[in-house]
C-alpha positions as CSV (number, residue, x, y, z in Angstrom):
1,X,-87.9,-134.4,30.6
2,X,-84.3,-133.5,31.0
3,X,-84.1,-131.5,27.9
4,X,-86.7,-128.8,29.6
5,X,-85.0,-128.3,32.7
6,X,-81.2,-127.9,31.5
7,X,-82.4,-124.8,29.0
8,X,-83.6,-123.1,32.1
9,X,-80.6,-123.9,34.1
10,X,-78.5,-122.4,31.1
11,X,-80.3,-118.9,30.5
12,X,-79.6,-118.8,34.3
13,X,-76.0,-119.4,34.9
14,X,-75.0,-116.6,31.6
15,X,-77.3,-114.3,33.6
16,X,-75.3,-115.3,36.4
17,X,-71.8,-114.7,34.6
18,X,-72.8,-111.3,33.3
19,X,-73.8,-109.8,36.4
20,X,-70.2,-111.1,38.1
21,X,-68.5,-109.1,34.7
22,X,-70.4,-106.2,35.1
23,X,-71.8,-106.7,31.7
24,X,-73.1,-104.6,29.9
25,X,-69.7,-102.5,31.3
26,X,-69.8,-99.1,32.8
27,X,-67.4,-96.9,31.0
28,X,-63.8,-95.9,32.7
29,X,-63.7,-92.5,34.8
30,X,-61.8,-90.1,33.2
31,X,-58.5,-89.5,35.0
32,X,-55.5,-87.1,34.3
33,X,-52.5,-86.2,36.4
34,X,-51.0,-82.9,37.9
35,X,-47.6,-81.9,39.8
36,X,-47.4,-78.9,41.8
37,X,-44.1,-77.5,42.8
38,X,-43.4,-74.9,45.6
39,X,-40.4,-73.0,46.6
40,X,-40.2,-72.8,50.7
41,X,-38.8,-69.7,52.4
42,X,-38.1,-69.6,55.8
43,X,-40.7,-66.6,56.2
44,X,-43.6,-68.3,54.7
45,X,-46.3,-70.0,55.5
46,X,-45.9,-73.9,55.0
47,X,-49.9,-74.0,53.4
48,X,-50.7,-73.5,50.0
49,X,-54.0,-73.2,48.1
50,X,-54.2,-75.0,44.4
51,X,-57.1,-74.6,42.3
52,X,-57.3,-76.3,38.8
53,X,-60.6,-77.2,36.5
54,X,-61.7,-80.7,36.2
55,X,-65.2,-82.8,35.3
56,X,-67.8,-82.7,37.6
57,X,-68.3,-81.6,40.9
58,X,-65.0,-82.1,43.5
59,X,-65.2,-84.9,46.0
60,X,-65.5,-83.9,49.1
61,X,-63.7,-85.0,52.1
62,X,-60.0,-84.8,52.9
63,X,-57.4,-86.6,51.0
64,X,-54.1,-87.5,51.9
65,X,-51.4,-87.5,49.9
66,X,-48.3,-89.8,50.6
67,X,-44.5,-90.1,49.9
68,X,-43.4,-92.9,48.1
69,X,-42.1,-94.5,51.2
70,X,-44.8,-93.4,53.0
71,X,-43.1,-91.8,56.1
72,X,-44.3,-88.2,55.0
73,X,-47.8,-87.2,54.0
74,X,-49.5,-83.9,53.4
75,X,-53.6,-83.4,53.7
76,X,-55.1,-81.8,51.2
77,X,-58.6,-80.2,52.4
78,X,-61.2,-79.9,50.1
79,X,-61.5,-75.1,50.0
80,X,-65.0,-73.7,48.9
81,X,-64.6,-70.6,50.0
82,X,-63.9,-68.5,47.0
83,X,-61.8,-65.9,49.0
84,X,-59.4,-68.2,49.0
85,X,-58.9,-69.6,46.6
86,X,-58.4,-66.4,44.6
87,X,-54.9,-66.1,43.1
88,X,-54.5,-69.8,44.4
89,X,-51.7,-71.8,43.0
90,X,-51.9,-73.4,39.6
91,X,-55.2,-70.8,38.9
92,X,-57.6,-72.1,36.8
93,X,-54.7,-74.9,35.5
94,X,-56.3,-77.0,33.1
95,X,-56.3,-80.9,33.2
96,X,-58.6,-81.4,29.9
97,X,-61.0,-83.5,31.3
98,X,-63.6,-80.3,32.2
99,X,-64.3,-76.9,33.3
100,X,-65.6,-77.1,37.1
101,X,-62.9,-75.6,39.6
102,X,-61.6,-77.8,42.0
103,X,-59.8,-76.0,45.2
104,X,-57.5,-77.6,47.5
105,X,-55.7,-76.3,50.4
106,X,-52.5,-78.2,51.4
107,X,-51.4,-78.3,54.9
108,X,-48.3,-78.8,56.3
109,X,-46.2,-79.2,52.8
110,X,-42.6,-79.8,53.8
111,X,-39.4,-79.5,51.6
112,X,-37.9,-82.3,50.5
113,X,-40.1,-84.6,49.6
114,X,-42.7,-85.6,47.1
115,X,-46.4,-86.9,47.6
116,X,-49.3,-87.3,45.9
117,X,-52.7,-88.7,46.3
118,X,-56.0,-89.2,43.9
119,X,-58.7,-87.0,44.3
120,X,-61.5,-89.3,42.7
121,X,-64.8,-87.2,41.9
122,X,-68.2,-88.5,40.6
123,X,-67.0,-87.6,36.8
124,X,-63.3,-87.8,36.5
125,X,-60.5,-88.8,38.4
126,X,-57.2,-86.4,39.2
127,X,-53.6,-87.5,40.6
128,X,-52.3,-85.1,42.1
129,X,-48.7,-84.9,42.7
130,X,-46.8,-81.9,45.2
131,X,-43.2,-81.5,45.3
132,X,-41.3,-79.0,47.5
133,X,-37.5,-77.5,48.3
134,X,-35.7,-74.6,50.2
135,X,-36.4,-71.5,48.2
136,X,-32.6,-69.9,46.9
137,X,-32.2,-68.0,49.9
138,X,-30.4,-71.2,52.0
139,X,-29.2,-72.4,49.0
140,X,-27.3,-69.4,47.9
141,X,-26.5,-68.8,51.6
142,X,-24.9,-71.8,52.1
143,X,-23.1,-71.1,48.4
144,X,-21.8,-67.8,49.6
145,X,-20.0,-69.5,53.0
146,X,-18.4,-72.4,50.7
147,X,-17.2,-69.5,48.5
148,X,-15.7,-67.8,51.3
149,X,-14.4,-70.4,52.8
150,X,-12.5,-71.5,49.5
151,X,-11.3,-67.6,49.0
152,X,-10.0,-68.1,52.7
153,X,-7.8,-71.2,51.5
154,X,-7.1,-69.3,48.6
155,X,-5.2,-66.6,50.9
156,X,-4.1,-68.9,53.0
157,X,-2.5,-70.8,49.7
158,X,-1.2,-67.9,47.9
159,X,-0.2,-65.2,51.0
160,X,-0.4,-66.7,54.4
161,X,1.4,-69.6,53.4
162,X,3.7,-67.9,51.3
163,X,4.4,-65.6,53.9
164,X,5.2,-68.0,56.6
165,X,7.7,-69.9,54.5
166,X,9.3,-66.7,52.9
167,X,9.7,-66.0,56.2
168,X,11.7,-68.8,57.5
169,X,13.8,-68.8,54.4
170,X,14.7,-65.3,54.8
171,X,15.8,-66.5,58.1
172,X,17.6,-69.1,56.8
173,X,19.0,-66.7,53.9
174,X,20.1,-64.0,56.7
175,X,22.0,-66.7,59.1
176,X,23.8,-67.7,55.7
177,X,24.8,-64.9,53.7
178,X,25.6,-62.5,56.7
179,X,29.1,-63.1,56.3
180,X,29.8,-63.0,52.5
181,X,27.3,-59.6,52.5
182,X,28.3,-57.0,54.7
183,X,25.8,-55.2,56.0
184,X,23.2,-57.7,55.4
185,X,21.1,-57.8,58.9
186,X,21.6,-53.8,59.6
187,X,20.1,-53.7,56.1
188,X,17.2,-56.3,56.3
189,X,16.2,-54.3,59.8
190,X,16.2,-51.3,58.1
191,X,13.9,-52.2,54.8
192,X,11.7,-54.3,57.4
193,X,9.3,-51.2,57.2
194,X,9.2,-51.1,53.6
195,X,9.6,-54.5,52.1
196,X,7.6,-57.8,52.6
197,X,9.5,-60.8,53.5
198,X,9.1,-62.3,49.9
199,X,10.2,-59.0,48.7
200,X,13.6,-58.8,51.0
201,X,14.2,-62.7,50.0
202,X,14.2,-61.6,46.6
203,X,16.5,-59.2,46.9
204,X,19.0,-61.0,49.0
205,X,18.5,-64.3,46.6
206,X,19.2,-61.9,43.9
207,X,22.6,-60.6,45.7
208,X,23.9,-64.4,46.2
209,X,23.2,-65.1,43.1
210,X,24.2,-62.7,40.5
211,X,24.7,-59.3,42.4
212,X,27.8,-60.6,44.1
213,X,29.7,-62.7,41.0
214,X,29.0,-59.7,38.6
215,X,30.3,-57.0,40.9
216,X,33.1,-59.6,41.3
217,X,33.5,-59.3,37.2
218,X,33.0,-55.8,37.3
219,X,36.1,-55.3,39.5
220,X,38.1,-57.9,37.1
221,X,37.4,-55.8,34.5
222,X,38.0,-52.1,36.7
223,X,41.7,-53.5,37.2
224,X,42.5,-54.2,33.7
225,X,41.6,-50.7,32.7
226,X,43.8,-49.0,35.8
227,X,46.8,-51.1,34.5
228,X,45.6,-49.6,30.7
229,X,45.4,-46.6,31.7
230,X,48.3,-45.5,34.5
231,X,50.7,-45.0,31.5
232,X,48.5,-42.6,30.1
233,X,46.9,-40.9,32.7
234,X,49.9,-40.7,35.4
235,X,48.9,-40.7,38.7
236,X,45.7,-39.1,39.8
237,X,42.8,-40.0,42.3
238,X,41.1,-41.5,39.6
239,X,43.1,-44.0,39.2
240,X,43.7,-44.6,42.8
241,X,40.4,-44.7,43.5
242,X,40.1,-47.4,40.8
243,X,42.8,-49.5,42.1
244,X,41.2,-49.3,45.8
245,X,38.1,-50.4,44.6
246,X,39.7,-53.1,42.0
247,X,41.7,-54.8,44.5
248,X,38.6,-55.0,47.7
249,X,37.0,-58.6,48.4
250,X,34.4,-57.5,50.6
251,X,31.1,-57.3,49.2
252,X,28.5,-54.7,50.6
253,X,25.1,-55.0,50.8
254,X,25.3,-51.2,49.4
255,X,27.6,-51.6,46.4
256,X,24.3,-53.6,44.9
257,X,21.1,-52.3,46.4
258,X,20.7,-49.0,47.0
259,X,18.3,-46.6,49.7
260,X,15.5,-47.0,47.5
261,X,16.0,-50.8,48.0
262,X,16.5,-51.3,44.1
263,X,19.8,-52.7,42.1
264,X,22.4,-50.5,42.5
265,X,24.6,-49.1,40.1
266,X,28.3,-50.5,42.2
267,X,31.1,-47.8,42.8
268,X,33.2,-50.4,40.5
269,X,30.8,-50.0,37.7
270,X,30.6,-45.7,38.1
271,X,35.0,-46.4,37.9
272,X,35.1,-48.6,35.0
273,X,32.6,-46.2,33.0
274,X,35.0,-42.8,34.4
275,X,38.2,-44.6,33.5
276,X,37.6,-45.6,30.0
277,X,36.2,-42.1,29.3
278,X,38.8,-40.4,30.7
279,X,41.4,-42.8,28.6
280,X,39.4,-42.6,25.6
281,X,39.4,-38.6,25.5
282,X,43.5,-38.4,26.6
283,X,44.3,-40.8,24.0
284,X,42.0,-38.5,21.5
285,X,43.6,-35.2,23.1
286,X,47.2,-36.6,22.6
287,X,46.4,-37.6,18.9
288,X,45.2,-34.0,18.1
289,X,47.8,-32.3,19.5
290,X,50.6,-34.3,17.5
291,X,48.5,-33.2,15.0
292,X,48.1,-30.1,14.9
293,X,51.8,-29.3,16.4
294,X,53.7,-29.1,12.9
295,X,51.4,-26.9,11.6
296,X,51.3,-23.7,13.6
297,X,53.7,-20.9,13.3
298,X,57.0,-20.6,15.2
299,X,56.1,-17.3,17.2
300,X,53.2,-18.7,18.7
301,X,54.7,-22.7,18.8
302,X,56.3,-22.1,21.8
303,X,53.1,-20.6,24.1
304,X,51.0,-23.9,22.0
305,X,53.7,-26.0,24.1
306,X,53.0,-24.5,27.5
307,X,49.5,-24.2,27.0
308,X,49.5,-28.2,26.7
309,X,52.0,-28.5,29.3
310,X,49.3,-26.9,31.7
311,X,46.6,-29.5,30.1
312,X,49.0,-32.6,30.8
313,X,49.8,-31.0,34.3
314,X,45.5,-30.8,34.7
315,X,45.5,-34.8,34.3
316,X,46.9,-35.2,37.6
317,X,43.6,-33.5,39.1
318,X,41.3,-36.1,37.5
319,X,38.5,-37.4,40.2
320,X,35.7,-39.3,39.6
321,X,33.8,-35.8,40.3
322,X,36.2,-34.0,37.3
323,X,36.3,-36.1,34.5
324,X,33.7,-34.2,32.4
325,X,35.0,-30.9,33.7
326,X,38.7,-32.5,32.4
327,X,38.0,-33.5,29.3
328,X,36.3,-30.0,28.4
329,X,39.4,-28.5,29.3
330,X,41.1,-30.5,27.1
331,X,38.7,-29.5,24.0
332,X,39.7,-25.8,25.1
333,X,43.2,-26.2,24.3
334,X,42.8,-27.9,21.4
335,X,41.0,-24.5,20.1
336,X,43.1,-22.3,21.3
337,X,45.9,-24.4,19.4
338,X,44.0,-24.2,16.4
339,X,43.7,-20.3,16.8
340,X,47.4,-20.2,16.7
341,X,47.3,-21.3,12.9
342,X,47.3,-19.6,10.1
343,X,44.1,-19.3,7.7
344,X,45.5,-21.8,5.2
345,X,46.1,-24.6,7.5
346,X,42.4,-24.3,9.2
347,X,41.4,-25.7,6.1
348,X,43.3,-29.1,6.7
349,X,42.5,-29.1,10.4
350,X,38.7,-27.8,10.0
351,X,37.7,-31.0,11.5
352,X,40.1,-31.6,14.8
353,X,38.6,-31.6,18.5
354,X,37.4,-34.7,20.6
355,X,35.1,-36.9,18.9
356,X,31.6,-37.5,19.9
357,X,32.1,-40.7,21.6
358,X,34.6,-39.5,24.6
359,X,32.2,-36.7,25.2
360,X,29.1,-38.6,25.2
361,X,30.8,-41.0,27.6
362,X,31.3,-38.1,29.9
363,X,27.9,-37.4,29.5
364,X,26.8,-40.7,30.3
365,X,29.7,-41.0,33.6
366,X,27.7,-38.0,34.5
367,X,24.6,-39.0,34.3
368,X,25.3,-42.2,36.5
369,X,27.2,-40.3,39.1
370,X,24.2,-37.8,39.1
371,X,21.3,-40.5,39.2
372,X,23.5,-43.7,40.3
373,X,20.2,-46.4,40.3
374,X,18.4,-48.0,37.8
375,X,14.8,-50.0,38.5
376,X,15.0,-53.1,38.1
377,X,12.7,-55.4,40.6
378,X,9.3,-56.4,40.1
379,X,7.5,-54.7,43.3
380,X,5.6,-58.5,44.7
381,X,3.1,-56.1,45.9
382,X,-0.4,-57.2,47.4
383,X,-3.5,-58.6,44.9
384,X,-4.1,-56.0,42.5
385,X,-7.5,-54.2,41.9
386,X,-8.0,-55.7,38.8
387,X,-6.6,-58.8,40.1
388,X,-9.0,-59.3,43.0
389,X,-12.3,-57.8,40.9
390,X,-11.0,-60.4,38.6
391,X,-10.5,-63.6,41.4
392,X,-14.3,-62.4,42.7
393,X,-15.9,-62.5,39.6
394,X,-14.6,-66.0,39.8
395,X,-16.2,-66.9,42.6
396,X,-19.6,-65.6,41.7
397,X,-19.8,-67.7,38.2
398,X,-18.5,-70.8,40.6
399,X,-21.4,-70.0,42.7
400,X,-24.0,-69.5,40.1
401,X,-22.7,-73.0,38.1
402,X,-22.8,-74.9,41.1
403,X,-26.1,-73.6,42.0
404,X,-27.9,-74.3,38.5
405,X,-26.2,-77.3,38.7
406,X,-27.2,-79.1,42.2
407,X,-30.4,-76.5,43.1
408,X,-32.1,-75.5,40.0
409,X,-33.2,-79.7,38.7
410,X,-33.8,-80.7,42.1
411,X,-37.1,-80.2,42.5
412,X,-36.9,-81.6,46.5
413,X,-33.8,-79.8,47.4
414,X,-33.4,-79.8,51.4
415,X,-31.9,-82.5,52.7
416,X,-28.1,-83.0,54.2
417,X,-26.7,-84.7,51.0
418,X,-28.4,-82.2,49.0
419,X,-27.0,-79.1,50.5
420,X,-23.6,-81.4,51.1
421,X,-22.9,-81.9,47.6
422,X,-24.1,-78.1,47.1
423,X,-20.4,-77.2,49.2
424,X,-18.7,-79.4,47.8
425,X,-19.2,-78.6,44.4
426,X,-19.0,-74.7,45.4
427,X,-15.4,-75.3,47.4
428,X,-14.0,-77.7,45.4
429,X,-14.2,-75.7,41.8
430,X,-13.5,-71.9,43.7
431,X,-10.1,-73.0,45.3
432,X,-8.6,-74.9,42.5
433,X,-9.9,-71.7,40.4
434,X,-8.9,-69.6,42.7
435,X,-5.0,-70.9,43.4
436,X,-4.5,-71.9,39.8
437,X,-5.7,-68.0,38.7
438,X,-3.7,-66.3,41.5
439,X,-0.8,-68.9,40.4
440,X,-0.9,-67.4,36.7
441,X,-1.5,-63.9,37.7
442,X,0.7,-63.2,40.3
443,X,3.4,-66.2,39.9
444,X,7.0,-64.4,40.9
445,X,10.3,-66.6,40.6
446,X,12.5,-65.2,43.6
447,X,15.7,-63.1,42.6
448,X,15.0,-62.1,39.0
449,X,15.2,-58.9,37.9
450,X,13.5,-58.2,34.7
451,X,15.6,-59.3,31.2
452,X,17.5,-60.9,33.4
């Protein structure tokens, strides 16, 4: 009896278990995942329509998509209006589940978050993920502002601050050197309209460090040259002027820098060149006279001696402006002595006359007098066109690099920290690049002339 009752119970228990386990089990609903990304611009609506294909009819009703923190949501509304779905974002995007079009309107899509939800249809399930960020315009404006701020910093560092420092240093240099450089304050006031503070400071430093010591060395050389030339040239305006200049101890700005604000050839240097030229020319003249006089016929010797005496007397007229003319007169005297000689003696003296050295020296001296200054200072100036274009191009490159590193890969770019990272990246990189490039391109050492 007990065995007959146990069999139905076993069968009933098995049926209950199978019912609870859903056996035989239903097949799982196919599913897929889709992600839509949007760039939101200020002038565009926050509503987007998306369309894709899946299996079966799309589920009815609204579906709420939420972010991982549950703080932001987007409502996905079933859209059956064919016109609104025409040209929707992701038109006919394929889920791989089927070929039935599903179309949804996403309301109030906001930048900075990623939201997701499940669209469960009868024959397929689609996990829909939506992310949005600010479009390129706003990050570009932020990067541009950061780059302009960096440009302002570069300008301040290389010009504004440098100008302030130069102004302070110029004031200190004027007070320090006005007692040793005569006419310094007057020169500075006159050059103010032509030169910047940095350019004037450059010239003052050069005058003190190089110009004044160089002038003193030239005066010392001039003094020695006058002592050597006095026995040969006698007393004349050239040696008087040279002796006065050699004994001078004052250093004037006009001795070092000319009206064109470039390094000037000093009076001492000009006189040194002229005295050397005159001494060499007169020494060669006397040597040639001693060589020619024995071969001049007795009938013409007295006349020749008179010509030589006149030439010797002309040395008393030597002056800074007459050196070349006096040397030309000496050459004419030698030519005249040669004309007194007989043809037989002319062969022996075919190469008489002043050599090229003193004549060339006289020409150089005349050129110095005609153009008494040489260009030697480098111009400080503002940023040249090529340098400016290079710095601007560099900053644009920094902007593009920062945007590609901060905005392009970030599909939720919108928050404060996103913009902060972008601005710091642009500002820091552009500032460093601009300062370094300007320092390399425009770096200068005050007080030095080219080749010094």
